[in-house]
N, C-alpha and C positions, 0 to 999 in steps of 0.2 A: 840777111845784115839782121839780126837777135837782137831784139830791143830789148833793154829789162828792167824790168818790172817797180815802178818806185810806188811806198807806200809815205804816202802825208805825214806829216808830225803829226801826235797831238796836242801837246805842248809844246811851248812855248816861254825858253828864259826871258824875253824881253831883248833890248839894245845890249851892246858889248860893249865898252866904255875900252879894251885892248883892243883892237879890229876893228874897230867904229864902219857905220857903215857911209860907205861914198860913188852919193848920187851918178858921178858923170864915169863909175868904174867900173868897169863889164867884169860880167863872173868869173873866169877863168882869174883873173888881178884880185879879185877876193877868194877866192880859194887859193890862191898861189899864199895869202895873204896869212892864214887862220893854218893855214898848215904849218907856216914857216914862225911864226906865234907861239904856235904849241911844240913843235922843234924848238926851237928859242929858248922854251920855259919845262920843255924837258926836265930839266934835277928837282924842280918846287915840286910838281909833279911821283915825279919819282919819289923823294923824301916823305910829300903827307901818304906817297902806300908805302915805302918804309914804316914811316912811328903807328898805320893803321894794322897795317900788316893783313896787305892790300897785296899781289903780285901781280906784277906790267909787264904789255908785251908790246914791241911795236912794229908791227912789216911794214909790206908794199915800200918802201922812204916814208912815214909817217901818216898814211892816209888814213890808213886803220889801227888803232890803241884798241887791245883788251884787257881788262882788268876784272882779276877772280877775287870779290869779296870772304872773307875770315868763314863765309859762310858755303863759297863756292858755290858764290851767284854771282854770272858775268856779264859787265859790263860793257860795249862795242860802243867807242865812238871817229866818227869819219871824221876827223880837225875840217876840214877841208871844203865838206858840207853842213859842217855846223852838226848830221845827226848823230845820236846820242838814244842806244835801242840798252835795256835792262834784261836780261833772259832773252835774248832774242824777237820780240814780244815789237814786231814793226808796224804791227798795226796803232801801239800806245807809242811812238816816237817819240823826241822831246829836240826840241833843239834849241845843240848849245853850240851857241859861238867863244868863247876861248877858256882858257886852261882856271881863269877865276870864277865862270859859272861853273863849269865840271866842277873842281873842288869845293862850290856848295853845294851843286848836285852829288857830291858823292855822302857829306855831312848828313844831308835828306837820307840819300839809300843803307845807310848805316843806321843808320836812328831805326827805320823802316824794318 
């Protein structure tokens, strides 16, 4: 079995108010809850993307979200693990737990 290489996140946007950390919860349940929350709020994310002329694609049953900015910059988000990478810069990843944090980061990315 080939072990996947993991890159630690360089930045963390803080605690989630949408999907808060539950100490007694196992990692699998936490990851499932994050992914389901993202899918439940897909319309809000899609609406933001439409209003700012970004494209959005969801693959792998909601595990992988791909966004393309107006300037053709790619943003990838894995809601279950909270990993977000801009332009495949995995070493400069951002730990992003929920859709509110995602949209806040999008505003920063858009201004850059």
